[in-house]
C-alpha angles and dihedrals in degrees: 000000000000132000091356087060089059089059091048091048093240100110121144116288112287097010111116129163104212105175141355126200117194119220124221090244124045107304146059144218114234129191113210131186107214137149091243143349088251091059091053092047089051090051091051093046090054102039107018110027093152092050090047090065091066100030125102123196122214115185114223124187117206127192125194122275094032113241126224088245090055093049092048093047091050092049090047091052090051092048091048092050093046093052093056 
């Protein structure tokens, strides 16, 4: 079980990888749908402990329909992460 389960669609309840954007250098931005940051950190500790060492989690709350403020805050978070 683990990240292969995400590909198969049989990940633990509530853990869903929605999108991944590859960076030009080594790295990626991933958008996860999870019940809490703690649940995602627990998933990484169990199935990706090496990746957890270099992974940062930024909680994002989305409402439907997405507001302009939400879209701008998400883009700003991506720009901030990319510039580090």
